[in-house]
Each structure stands twice: as C-alpha cells, then as structure tokens.
C-alpha positions in Angstrom: -47.3 20.4 -140.4 -48.3 22.5 -137.4 -47.1 21.4 -134.0 -49.8 22.1 -131.4 -47.4 22.5 -128.5 -45.2 25.0 -130.3 -48.3 26.9 -131.6 -49.8 27.3 -128.1 -46.4 28.2 -126.7 -46.1 31.0 -129.3 -49.7 32.2 -128.5 -48.9 32.2 -124.7 -45.7 34.2 -125.3 -47.7 36.8 -127.3 -50.4 37.0 -124.7 -47.8 37.7 -122.0 -46.3 40.4 -124.2 -49.7 42.0 -124.6 -50.4 42.0 -120.9 -47.1 43.7 -120.2 -47.6 46.3 -123.0 -50.0 49.0 -121.7 -50.2 50.7 -125.1 -51.4 47.5 -126.7 -54.0 47.1 -124.0 -55.3 50.6 -124.5 -55.4 50.1 -128.3 -57.1 46.8 -127.9 -59.9 47.6 -125.4 -60.2 51.4 -124.9 -59.8 52.7 -128.5 -62.6 50.7 -130.1 -65.1 51.8 -127.5 -63.9 55.5 -127.7 -64.1 55.5 -131.5 -67.6 54.0 -131.5 -68.9 56.5 -129.0 -67.2 59.4 -130.7 -68.3 58.6 -134.2 -71.6 57.2 -133.2 -72.7 60.6 -131.7 -70.7 62.8 -134.1 -71.8 61.3 -137.4 -75.5 61.7 -138.3 -77.5 62.4 -141.4 -80.7 63.3 -139.5 -81.9 66.9 -139.9 -83.9 68.3 -137.0 -84.8 71.8 -135.7 -84.3 73.4 -139.1 -83.6 77.1 -138.6 -86.5 78.6 -140.6 -87.4 82.2 -141.5 -90.8 83.2 -142.9 -91.8 86.0 -145.2 -95.6 85.9 -145.0 -96.9 88.2 -147.6 -100.5 86.8 -147.2 -101.0 87.5 -143.5 -104.1 85.3 -143.6 -105.6 82.6 -141.5 -104.6 80.1 -144.2 -101.0 81.1 -144.2 -100.9 81.0 -140.3 -102.4 77.5 -140.5 -99.6 76.5 -143.0 -97.0 77.7 -140.6 -98.6 75.8 -137.7 -98.3 72.7 -139.9 -94.6 73.3 -140.2 -94.3 73.7 -136.4 -96.3 70.6 -135.7 -94.0 68.5 -137.9 -91.4 68.8 -135.2 -88.6 69.4 -137.7 -88.9 73.2 -138.3 -88.1 75.9 -135.8 -89.6 79.2 -137.0 -87.0 81.5 -135.7 -87.5 84.7 -137.7 -90.3 86.6 -139.4 -89.3 88.8 -142.2 -91.0 91.8 -143.7 -89.1 92.4 -146.9 -87.5 90.1 -149.5 -84.2 92.0 -149.1 -83.8 90.4 -145.6 -83.4 86.9 -147.1 -79.9 87.1 -148.5 -78.2 88.4 -145.4 -79.8 85.6 -143.3 -78.5 82.9 -145.6 -75.1 84.5 -145.9 -74.6 84.5 -142.1 -76.0 80.9 -141.8 -78.8 82.3 -139.5 -81.4 80.4 -141.4 -81.3 77.1 -143.3 -84.7 77.6 -144.9 -86.7 80.6 -145.9 -90.4 80.2 -146.7 -92.0 82.9 -148.9 -95.8 82.8 -148.8 -97.2 84.9 -151.7 -99.9 87.6 -151.2 -102.6 85.6 -153.1 -102.1 82.5 -151.0 -105.5 82.5 -149.3 -107.3 83.5 -152.6 -105.7 80.7 -154.5 -106.7 78.2 -151.9 -110.2 79.5 -151.8 -110.5 79.1 -155.6 -109.5 75.4 -155.3 -106.1 75.9 -156.8 -102.7 75.0 -155.3 -100.7 78.2 -154.5 -97.0 78.1 -154.8 -94.9 78.6 -151.7 -91.3 79.4 -152.3 -88.7 77.5 -150.3 -85.2 79.1 -150.4 -82.6 76.7 -149.0 -78.9 77.2 -148.1 -77.3 74.8 -150.6 -73.8 75.0 -149.3 -74.4 71.5 -147.8 -76.1 69.7 -150.6 -77.1 66.7 -148.6 -78.7 68.7 -145.9 -80.4 71.0 -148.4 -81.9 68.0 -150.2 -83.4 66.6 -147.0 -84.7 70.0 -146.0 -86.5 70.5 -149.3 -88.0 67.0 -149.1 -89.4 67.8 -145.6 -90.7 71.2 -146.6 -92.4 69.8 -149.7 -94.0 67.0 -147.7 -95.5 69.3 -145.1 -96.8 71.7 -147.8 -98.4 68.9 -149.8 -100.0 67.3 -146.7 -101.5 70.7 -145.7 -103.0 71.5 -149.2 -104.3 67.9 -149.6 -106.2 68.2 -146.3 -107.7 71.5 -147.3 -108.6 70.5 -150.8 -109.4 66.8 -150.2 -113.1 67.4 -150.7 -112.8 69.5 -153.8 -109.9 67.8 -155.6 -109.4 64.1 -155.8 -105.9 63.2 -154.6 -104.0 60.0 -154.6 -103.7 58.6 -151.1 -100.6 56.7 -150.4 -99.6 54.7 -147.3 -95.9 54.3 -146.6 -94.3 51.5 -144.8 -90.6 51.6 -143.9 -88.9 48.3 -143.4 -85.8 47.6 -141.3 -85.4 51.2 -140.0 -88.9 52.3 -139.2 -87.9 55.5 -137.5 -85.6 56.5 -140.4 -82.9 57.1 -137.9 -79.5 57.4 -139.4 -77.8 56.1 -136.3 -79.3 52.7 -136.9 -77.4 52.5 -140.2 -74.2 54.3 -139.0 -73.5 52.2 -135.8 -73.4 48.7 -137.5 -71.2 50.2 -140.2 -68.9 51.7 -137.5 -68.4 48.3 -136.0 -67.0 47.1 -139.3 -64.9 50.2 -140.0 -63.4 50.3 -136.4 -62.6 46.6 -136.3 -60.9 46.8 -139.7 -58.6 49.5 -138.3 -58.1 48.0 -134.9 -57.3 44.5 -136.1 -54.6 45.6 -138.5 -53.1 48.1 -136.1 -52.9 45.5 -133.2 -50.9 42.9 -135.2 -48.9 45.5 -137.1 -46.8 45.9 -133.9 -46.0 42.2 -133.3 -43.3 41.1 -135.7 -41.8 44.6 -135.9 -41.5 44.6 -132.1 -39.4 41.4 -132.3 -37.0 43.0 -134.7 -36.7 46.3 -132.7 -36.2 44.6 -129.3 -33.7 42.1 -130.7 -35.7 39.0 -129.7 -36.0 37.8 -133.3 -32.6 36.1 -132.9 -34.0 34.0 -130.1 -37.1 33.2 -132.2 -34.9 32.3 -135.1 -33.0 29.8 -133.0 -36.2 27.9 -132.1 -37.7 25.1 -134.2 -41.0 26.9 -134.5 -42.1 27.2 -138.2 -43.2 30.4 -140.0 -46.8 29.2 -139.9 -46.7 28.5 -136.2 -45.2 32.0 -135.5 -47.9 33.8 -137.6 -50.8 31.7 -136.2 -49.4 31.8 -132.7 -49.2 35.6 -132.8 -52.6 35.9 -134.3 -54.6 33.8 -131.8 -54.4 36.2 -128.8 -55.4 39.1 -131.0 -58.2 37.1 -132.5 -59.7 36.7 -129.0 -59.2 40.4 -128.3 -60.8 41.3 -131.6 -63.8 39.1 -130.9 -64.2 40.7 -127.5 -64.1 44.1 -129.1 -66.8 43.0 -131.6 -69.0 41.8 -128.7 -68.5 45.0 -126.7 -69.1 47.4 -129.6 -72.2 45.4 -130.7 -73.6 45.6 -127.2 -72.9 49.3 -127.1 -74.7 49.7 -130.4 -77.8 48.0 -129.0 -77.9 49.3 -125.5 -76.3 52.7 -125.8 -77.5 53.8 -129.2 -80.7 51.8 -129.4 -79.9 50.0 -132.6 -82.2 47.0 -133.1 -80.6 43.5 -133.4 -82.8 41.2 -135.3 -80.4 38.5 -136.6 -78.6 35.5 -135.3 -75.8 36.0 -132.8 -73.9 32.9 -133.8 -73.9 33.9 -137.5 -72.5 37.3 -136.6 -69.9 35.7 -134.4 -68.7 33.3 -137.2 -68.6 36.0 -139.8 -66.8 38.4 -137.5 -64.1 35.8 -136.8 -63.6 35.4 -140.6 -63.3 39.2 -141.0 -60.9 39.5 -138.0 -58.6 36.8 -139.3 -58.2 38.7 -142.6 -57.6 42.0 -140.8 -55.1 40.5 -138.3 -53.3 38.8 -141.1 -53.0 42.1 -143.0 -51.5 43.7 -139.9 -49.0 40.8 -139.5 -48.0 41.2 -143.2 -47.4 45.0 -142.7 -45.4 44.3 -139.6 -43.2 41.7 -141.3 -42.6 44.0 -144.3 -41.9 47.2 -142.3 -39.8 45.8 -139.4 -40.5 49.1 -137.6 -43.4 49.6 -135.2 -43.8 53.2 -136.2 -43.8 52.5 -139.9 -46.0 49.5 -139.5 -48.7 51.4 -137.5 -48.7 54.3 -140.0 -49.0 51.8 -142.9 -51.9 50.0 -141.1 -53.7 53.3 -140.5 -53.3 54.4 -144.2 -54.2 51.0 -145.6 -57.3 50.5 -143.5 -58.9 53.6 -142.1 -59.3 55.8 -145.2 -60.3 53.0 -147.5 -62.7 51.5 -145.0 -64.2 54.9 -144.1 -64.5 56.3 -147.7 -64.7 53.3 -150.1 -66.6 50.7 -148.2 -70.1 52.1 -148.6 -70.1 53.3 -145.0 -70.2 57.1 -145.8 -71.0 57.2 -149.5 -73.0 54.8 -151.7 -70.7 52.8 -153.9 -73.2 53.0 -156.8 -72.7 56.8 -157.2 -68.9 56.6 -157.3 -66.9 56.7 -160.5 -66.5 53.3 -162.2 -62.7 53.1 -161.4 -63.4 53.6 -157.7 -66.3 51.1 -157.8 -63.8 48.5 -159.0 -61.3 49.5 -156.2 -64.0 48.9 -153.6 -64.0 45.2 -154.3 -60.5 45.2 -152.6 -61.8 46.8 -149.4 -62.8 44.0 -146.9 -64.9 46.4 -144.8 -67.3 46.6 -147.8 -68.4 43.1 -147.2 -68.5 43.2 -143.4 -70.6 46.3 -143.5 -73.2 44.5 -145.5 -73.0 41.7 -142.9 -73.4 43.9 -139.9 -76.2 45.9 -141.3 -78.0 42.9 -142.7 -77.8 41.0 -139.4 -78.6 44.0 -137.1 -81.3 45.6 -139.1 -82.8 43.0 -141.4 -82.2 39.8 -139.5 -80.9 38.0 -142.6 -78.5 35.1 -142.4 -76.0 33.2 -144.5 -78.7 32.3 -147.1 -78.6 36.0 -148.1 -75.0 37.0 -147.0 -73.2 34.0 -148.4 -71.4 36.1 -151.2 -70.0 38.4 -148.5 -69.1 35.4 -146.4 -67.3 33.8 -149.3 -65.3 36.9 -150.1 -64.3 37.3 -146.4 -63.0 33.7 -146.5 -60.9 34.8 -149.5 -59.8 37.8 -147.5 -58.8 35.7 -144.5 -56.8 33.2 -146.6 -55.1 36.1 -148.5 -54.2 37.9 -145.2 -52.7 34.8 -143.6 -50.9 33.9 -146.9 -49.3 37.3 -147.2 -48.3 37.3 -143.6 -46.6 33.8 -143.8 -44.9 34.8 -147.1 -43.5 38.0 -145.8 -42.3 36.7 -142.4 -38.8 35.3 -142.5 -37.0 33.8 -139.5 -33.6 34.2 -141.2 -31.6 37.1 -139.8 -30.0 39.5 -142.3 -26.4 38.7 -143.0 
C-alpha cells in the first residue's frame, strides 16, 4: 500500500534534483518549444508559387486568357516563356521549373468550335507528392477556364465544394496538433529516462535502497514532478499552435487535459522503464530517442497515412502510443469532438499508461548488485 508521506517526499526529492540540473530544465521547457517552432515551420505539404514555364504555340487571345487564369489562382508563377519544345527538358533537369504548360497551335480554333482542346502539363515528378498536387491544381484551373467559356454551349455539371474542419486546406492545421503528440512522446520518455540511471551513476541508489520506500513509491514519486512538467509543456505547445500558427481549437480544454495526462503517464512510465533497464544516462537517453522519435514520427500516422502502409507495418502501428494521441489532438483541435468519439483512443491510452507504469515498477529494483 502506498504511503502518502513517503510518496510526496520522493516527489519533492526529484523536484529538487530537476531544479539543480540545468540540462533537465532545458530539455523540459526549451526543447519542446524549439521542436514545435522548428518542425511547425519546416514541415508543410502546401504548394504555392509553383515555378511555371509556358510554351504557347497558339499565341491567341484565348491562350493569353488561360494564362491569366493561372496567374489569378495565386498558386502559379509564370517565370519563363519558351519558344521551342527542346527547351523543356533542360529546365526540368536543372529544377528551374516545376510545371511546363504546352498550349497547342489549334487551341483557339478548338475552343471556337465548342470542343475542349488539350493543354499538356509536364511536371517534375522527382517529388511524387508535390507533382500530384501541382497536377491537381493545374487541372482545376484549366477545367474552370473552359467551363466558363463553354457554359452556354455545353451543359456542365456544377458542383459546390464544402471543406469541413480545415476550410483553408492548410497543412499546418493538421501538422501542428500532430507535432504536439510526437514531441510530447519523445520529451516524456527522455525526461524520465535519466532519473533512475542518475541514481546508479551518482551512487545515491545505496541511500535509496536503505530507506523503507517501496518500488511503487519510488516510481510514482519520480513520475509526479515530470507529469507536472509534461502537462505544462502540453499547455505551452498547444497555446503556441493556436496563437503562433493560427490552428483553430474547437474542442473541450478539460477533455484534452485529461487525455494528455493519460498519454503522459504512459510516456513517462516508458522512460522510467528504460532508465531502470539501462542504468546509464547515456544509454537510456539513446534508447528513449530510438524507441520514441522514429516510431512516433514515421508510424503514428503523423507523416504518412497508416492505411497505405504494408500490412505488417500497419499491425506494428498499434503498438505506437502516439498513433492514438494524434487522433485525439487533431480531433479536439480541428473537429471539436469529445470522448463520445475518442473513447477507443482514450481506452488504449489507459492501457498504455498502465503498461508503462507496470513495466517501470517491474524493472526497478532497490536491491544492490552483490
């Protein structure tokens, strides 16, 4: 049974140790903010100011109107005008153009006859994701232009689009809530990965072993100060997301707080487990980075959709806690949903928290090696 006095004394001891350790303070309060700002600005899937070259073989009023439509979209910068097809390949080879529009000589005549002329769009496909987005933008502008011209002659289906949750289709609105989950997974495990290993390296484990404090009281006592720090980090990074990056927050603050605490307990428990196993601060931090950062970044659904991964990797993602917290942060920030929708993720984070604490308590031993 837990003794409240011993538990609080252990927590106070750890808090004093944190205050004296400048490295832990930097990791606790500076690193999460630095990572959020760095990745928040560096990672984007938006495509703007597309470097565009034009080979206008029509040289007509209609072709000039089409190019005006591309300019007016705000996404295409018409940087070069070509005179021969042979100029296309060198431009793409040197990355001086991302898109080349080739307007055929009969462009105006085809439009005048009520037909839809073909405009060739040549895209640099070395970045497949960017190329796909550029092609979609280019096709949308061309279809909008021809539909306006031929609306009276050819009946066209008129559609009205409505985007929910991310009306501006800004990738930052999806990236930043995911970053909060990824960063806190890494920071939580790295913070507590130093705690037990520090006791062994500094020789204070002997004093700890001589006290009547139980294994559960040691683990929970060491976890409590870092839980407070982790919660402050979640608050700070969430506020930065809203006020610095302009991410909308539509959900319930209390629900985000409770689910964040569940997630942090699991991450902190994992760090304590690694610290107890490694008994070396260097090894423990390296393990924490390998176990948390790459899986959270690559296999949580933050960067890549889980549905397109090979089946074996899809199964592995169920073991990545950040997968569930990313759904929570994006759901609460962008959709405003609550526990009625997020209860599966909440339940799995409870399992993660119990497993993290259980592993930490099982791995930690007060007995000194003989």
